[in-house]
ZAMARGU-4260 file (C-alpha; in steps of 0.2 Angstrom, whole numbers, plus 5000, padded with zeros to 4 digits):
<rodrens>
0) 4864/5073/4996 | 4845/5070/4998 | 4840/5053/5004 | 4823/5045/5008 | 4815/5031/5017
5) 4818/5013/5011 | 4804/5000/5010 | 4817/4986/5012 | 4835/4981/5008 | 4840/4965/4998
10) 4856/4960/4989 | 4874/4954/4990 | 4888/4967/4992 | 4906/4968/4993 | 4913/4983/5003
15) 4930/4991/4998 | 4946/4984/5005 | 4951/4987/5023 | 4958/5005/5026 | 4970/5001/5040
20) 4977/4986/5030 | 4978/4996/5014 | 4988/5010/5023 | 5000/4997/5030 | 5002/4987/5014
25) 5010/5003/5006 | 5021/5008/5021 | 5028/4990/5024 | 5030/4987/5005 | 5040/5003/5004
30) 5051/4997/5018 | 5053/4980/5011 | 5066/4973/4999 | 5059/4968/4982 | 5041/4970/4975
35) 5025/4970/4985 | 5009/4966/4976 | 4992/4972/4984 | 4975/4967/4978 | 4958/4974/4984
40) 4967/4990/4989 | 4956/5004/4996 | 4956/5018/4983 | 4950/5031/4995 | 4957/5048/4998
45) 4966/5043/5014 | 4975/5028/5007 | 4980/5038/4991 | 4988/5051/5003 | 4999/5037/5009
50) 5004/5032/4991 | 5008/5051/4987 | 5019/5053/5003 | 5029/5038/4998 | 5031/5042/4980
55) 5038/5059/4986 | 5051/5049/4995 | 5057/5040/4980 | 5046/5024/4981 | 5040/5017/4964
60) 5021/5013/4966 | 5011/5008/4952 | 4992/5008/4952 | 4986/4994/4940 | 4971/4997/4928
65) 4960/4985/4936 | 4953/4991/4952 | 4962/4988/4968 | 4979/4981/4961 | 4994/4990/4967
70) 5013/4986/4965 | 5026/4993/4976 | 5045/4992/4973 | 5053/4993/4990 | 5070/4999/4994
75) 5072/4992/5012 | 5070/5001/5029 | 5084/5013/5025 | 5079/5016/5007 | 5068/5032/5008
80) 5074/5048/5001 | 5072/5066/5007 | 5056/5074/4999 | 5058/5090/4990 | 5042/5097/4999
85) 5032/5094/5015 | 5023/5078/5015 | 5004/5081/5015 | 4994/5067/5023 | 4977/5075/5018
90) 4964/5070/5031 | 4973/5054/5036 | 4977/5052/5054 | 4984/5035/5051 | 4996/5041/5038
95) 5002/5056/5050 | 5005/5045/5065 | 5012/5029/5057 | 5023/5039/5045 | 5030/5049/5060
100) 5037/5033/5067 | 5045/5028/5051 | 5052/5046/5048 | 5060/5047/5066 | 5072/5033/5060
105) 5078/5042/5044 | 5093/5052/5041 | 5084/5067/5033 | 5073/5081/5040 | 5055/5082/5034
110) 5039/5092/5038 | 5022/5082/5040 | 5006/5092/5037 | 4988/5089/5032 | 4971/5097/5030
115) 4962/5109/5042 | 4955/5094/5051 | 4971/5085/5053 | 4979/5100/5060 | 4967/5100/5075
120) 4970/5082/5080 | 4982/5078/5095 | 4999/5073/5090 | 5007/5075/5107 | 5002/5056/5110
125) 5015/5051/5097 | 5027/5065/5100 | 5030/5060/5118 | 5036/5042/5115 | 5046/5047/5100
130) 5055/5060/5110 | 5059/5047/5123 | 5067/5036/5110 | 5078/5051/5105 | 5069/5058/5090
135) 5069/5076/5086 | 5051/5080/5083 | 5042/5097/5085 | 5026/5105/5082 | 5029/5120/5071
140) 5015/5130/5080 | 5020/5123/5097 | 5003/5116/5100 | 5006/5098/5099 | 4997/5098/5082
145) 5003/5097/5064 | 5013/5103/5055 | 5026/5092/5063 | 5045/5094/5059 | 5055/5078/5061
150) 5073/5084/5061 | 5081/5067/5060 | 5097/5073/5051 | 5101/5083/5066 | 5098/5070/5079
155) 5112/5068/5091 | 5111/5049/5092 | 5102/5034/5085 | 5085/5030/5092 | 5085/5019/5107
160) 5071/5006/5112 | 5059/5010/5126 | 5044/5002/5135 | 5030/5014/5131 | 5014/5013/5142
165) 5001/5020/5131 | 4988/5030/5140 | 4974/5024/5128 | 4971/5009/5117 | 4976/5016/5100
170) 4983/5006/5086 | 4990/5022/5079 | 5001/5026/5094 | 5006/5008/5096 | 5011/5006/5077
175) 5020/5023/5077 | 5031/5017/5092 | 5034/5000/5084 | 5039/5007/5067 | 5051/5018/5076
180) 5057/5003/5085 | 5063/4996/5068 | 5077/5009/5069 | 5081/5009/5087 | 5095/5001/5097
185) 5088/4987/5107 | 5070/4981/5109 | 5055/4992/5109 | 5039/4988/5118 | 5021/4995/5119
190) 5008/4991/5133 | 4990/4996/5131 | 4976/4997/5144 | 4966/4987/5131 | 4971/4978/5115
195) 4969/4989/5100 | 4968/4982/5082 | 4984/4972/5078 | 4986/4974/5059 | 5003/4981/5061
200) 5009/4966/5071 | 5002/4953/5059 | 5008/4961/5043 | 5025/4966/5049 | 5027/4948/5055
205) 5022/4942/5037 | 5035/4954/5030 | 5049/4946/5041 | 5050/4957/5056 | 5053/4949/5073
210) 5038/4953/5085 | 5032/4946/5101 | 5015/4949/5108 | 5008/4944/5125 | 4992/4950/5132
215) 4992/4969/5130 | 5010/4970/5127 | 5019/4969/5110 | 5038/4970/5108 | 5048/4973/5091
220) 5066/4970/5088 | 5076/4981/5077 | 5084/4981/5059 | 5074/4967/5051 | 5076/4962/5033
225) 5059/4964/5027 | 5054/4955/5011 | 5041/4960/4998 | 5024/4950/5000 | 5008/4947/4991
230) 4994/4955/5001 | 4975/4952/4998 | 4966/4966/5008 | 4950/4959/5015 | 4934/4970/5015
235) 4933/4983/5028 | 4922/4979/5043 | 4921/4997/5047 | 4913/5000/5030 | 4902/4984/5031
240) 4895/4991/5048 | 4884/5003/5039 | 4875/4989/5029 | 4875/4978/5045 | 4865/4991/5054
245) 4854/4995/5039 | 4849/4977/5037 | 4845/4976/5055 | 4834/4991/5056 | 4824/4991/5040
250) 4810/4979/5040 | 4810/4963/5028 | 4829/4966/5024 | 4842/4953/5021 | 4860/4958/5015
255) 4875/4946/5012 | 4891/4956/5014 | 4905/4945/5006 | 4924/4944/5010 | 4924/4955/5026
260) 4939/4955/5038 | 4933/4949/5055 | 4949/4951/5065 | 4945/4949/5084 | 4953/4966/5087
265) 4940/4974/5075 | 4924/4963/5077 | 4916/4972/5091 | 4902/4978/5080 | 4896/4960/5077
270) 4897/4956/5096 | 4887/4971/5101 | 4874/4968/5088 | 4872/4950/5093 | 4871/4956/5112
275) 4856/4967/5106 | 4847/4953/5098 | 4853/4954/5080 | 4851/4940/5067 | 4869/4939/5061
280) 4878/4924/5054 | 4896/4922/5048 | 4898/4911/5033 | 4913/4904/5023 | 4925/4908/5038
285) 4943/4907/5032 | 4960/4914/5035 | 4969/4925/5021 | 4986/4932/5024 | 4985/4930/5043
290) 4968/4939/5044 | 4952/4930/5047 | 4939/4933/5034 | 4920/4929/5032 | 4904/4933/5023
295) 4892/4941/5034 | 4873/4938/5032 | 4862/4950/5041 | 4843/4950/5043 | 4830/4963/5050
300) 4829/4960/5069 | 4820/4965/5085 | 4833/4974/5096 | 4835/4979/5114 | 4847/4991/5122
305) 4863/4986/5131 | 4878/4995/5139 | 4893/4996/5129 | 4910/5000/5137 | 4927/4994/5143
310) 4938/4983/5133 | 4926/4981/5118 | 4927/5000/5114 | 4944/4999/5105 | 4937/4985/5094
315) 4923/4996/5087 | 4928/5014/5090 | 4925/5019/5072 | 4908/5010/5072 | 4901/5020/5087
320) 4892/5033/5076 | 4882/5020/5067 | 4879/5010/5083 | 4871/5026/5090 | 4859/5025/5075
325) 4856/5006/5079 | 4852/5011/5097 | 4838/5022/5091 | 4828/5007/5085 | 4831/4996/5100
330) 4819/4994/5114 | 4825/5002/5130 | 4841/5012/5134 | 4858/5009/5126 | 4873/5017/5136
335) 4889/5020/5127 | 4904/5024/5139 | 4923/5024/5139 | 4923/5032/5122 | 4930/5049/5125
340) 4942/5046/5111 | 4927/5050/5099 | 4930/5068/5104 | 4947/5069/5094 | 4942/5060/5078
345) 4938/5069/5061 | 4925/5078/5071 | 4919/5078/5089 | 4909/5062/5086 | 4899/5063/5102
350) 4893/5080/5100 | 4890/5078/5081 | 4880/5062/5083 | 4869/5070/5098 | 4866/5086/5089
355) 4861/5078/5072 | 4851/5064/5080 | 4842/5076/5091 | 4836/5086/5075 | 4829/5070/5069
360) 4819/5067/5085 | 4829/5054/5094 | 4830/5053/5113 | 4849/5055/5115 | 4861/5064/5127
365) 4879/5066/5128 | 4890/5061/5143 | 4908/5064/5146 | 4914/5049/5138 | 4899/5043/5127
370) 4880/5044/5125 | 4864/5038/5132 | 4851/5033/5119 | 4833/5028/5122 | 4826/5019/5107
375) 4808/5020/5100 | 4806/5038/5095 | 4802/5038/5077 | 4815/5048/5066 | 4811/5062/5054
380) 4821/5069/5040 | 4832/5084/5044 | 4847/5093/5038 | 4862/5084/5044 | 4879/5093/5046
385) 4892/5080/5043 | 4907/5091/5049 | 4916/5084/5034 | 4917/5067/5043 | 4915/5052/5032
390) 4908/5041/5046 | 4895/5054/5052 | 4889/5056/5034 | 4887/5037/5031 | 4879/5034/5048
395) 4865/5047/5044 | 4863/5040/5027 | 4858/5024/5036 | 4847/5033/5048 | 4838/5041/5033
400) 4832/5024/5027 | 4820/5024/5042 | 4816/5042/5044 | 4800/5050/5038 | 4802/5063/5024
405) 4819/5069/5016 | 4836/5069/5025 | 4849/5081/5018 | 4867/5077/5022 | 4878/5092/5020
410) 4896/5089/5012 | 4890/5071/5009 | 4905/5068/4997 | 4917/5067/5012 | 4913/5048/5011
415) 4926/5047/4997 | 4939/5047/5011 | 4935/5028/5015 | 4921/5022/5004 | 4920/5031/4987
420) 4905/5020/4981 | 4895/5021/4997 | 4880/5029/4990 | 4879/5019/4974 | 4880/5003/4984
425) 4866/5009/4996 | 4855/5013/4981 | 4858/4996/4974 | 4851/4987/4989 | 4837/5000/4992
430) 4819/4994/4987
</rodrens>
C-alpha cells in the first residue's frame, strides 16, 4: 500500500462497530436463552473468528444480507457442544482469553489455538486464575502460550469462586475470570490496579447476570438465567481514533465521526487530545443499550506535548500507536509511560513505533514502559513494516498524510482484522 500527503480532510464518517462489544454480543448471545439480534456488528476478521468458534460448538448464528446484522440462537450457559476439531481464534486475543473462561466451565475437553502471532502472546495471566478456580488448563508446549488444552471433562470438581487480584488492568483477564465465574460455586471477584474497559459488566447485566461493581473491584454471581437481547453496537472509538488524529494534524481539516461509543473506560484518546490543545466537540450525546454514544467533531489544532501515564493508560492502550503519531506534531515533548503492556500486543508496539517513526525522521526513543517523543521534526515518506499489526498499519497511514513523498506500508491489508474499509474511508476524506 502506497500513500501520499493530503492537502486537507473534510467529511462525515461512520466507523465500524466496536470490536470489543461485537465479540461479547456473540459470546453472551450464545450463552443466553432465546434469540439475540445484533446490529452494526463489526465484520472484521477477529470477530468472525468468534462466530466460527461458536458455530463449531453448535450455536446457530446467521449473518443477514444487510451489513452488520447478526442473529444468534442461544442455548443457555450449559448449551455448548464439544467441537470436532480445535477452536481456531485466528489473530484474536479477545476470543482466546474470554473463550477460555467460558470453556473452563464446560463438560468437554477442547483445544484453543490461533495464528503465529497469537501463539506468541502470554496466556499465563489467564491460566493462573483459572487454575486457582479449579480448571484443568494447560499450554500444550509448556510455555504459557497457545495452543491451550482445557480438559474440563476430566476436572475433579466444579469450579469455585475466587478473588482474583489482577497484576495489570486488563479487560481480557477480568472478563475471562468473570465468565468462568458464571459456572463457579460461590461468588467470583476481580480487583484491578486501575479500571479497565467494562463492556463485559454492562452487557452481561443487560442479559440478566448479577454483577456488582465498586471502584476497581467487580463481583459476579453464578448460574444466571441469561435472556437473549437486541444489541446495537456503537462505532468503535479505537477505529475513530485514527480519524481524530488525522483531523487534528492535517491543516484546514474538519471531520464529523458519527455514532461513536464514548464509554469512560475507553475515552482516554479524547481526554488526552484535549489536554494537548485539540479542538474536539461531542455532539448528540446519548445512551444506547447502556453504552454512552456521541458524534465527534474534530478540527485541525495547534498541539503541545504532555505526559501520559497512570490510570488513563488502560482507557487508551490500543490508541497509543496513533497517539505517538499525534505527538510528532505537538510542540515540545510528549512522554508516554506505564504502557509496558504494548510489548505483548500483536507486535511489540513500542519497538515497532519507534523503529518506523525513526525511519520517517521523528525524534523518538523507547523507554522501558513507553516512549519519549519531541514534536516538530518534519516527517518524510518511508517503507513501514507493519509487523502484520492492524493498529500499526492504520497509524502510519495517518502519518503518511503529513509526510513528504510516498509512504509504503508492508502487509497493509492486516487492517481487515478490525477495519476492513479503513483505506477507502481515508480516501473519501482526503482532498
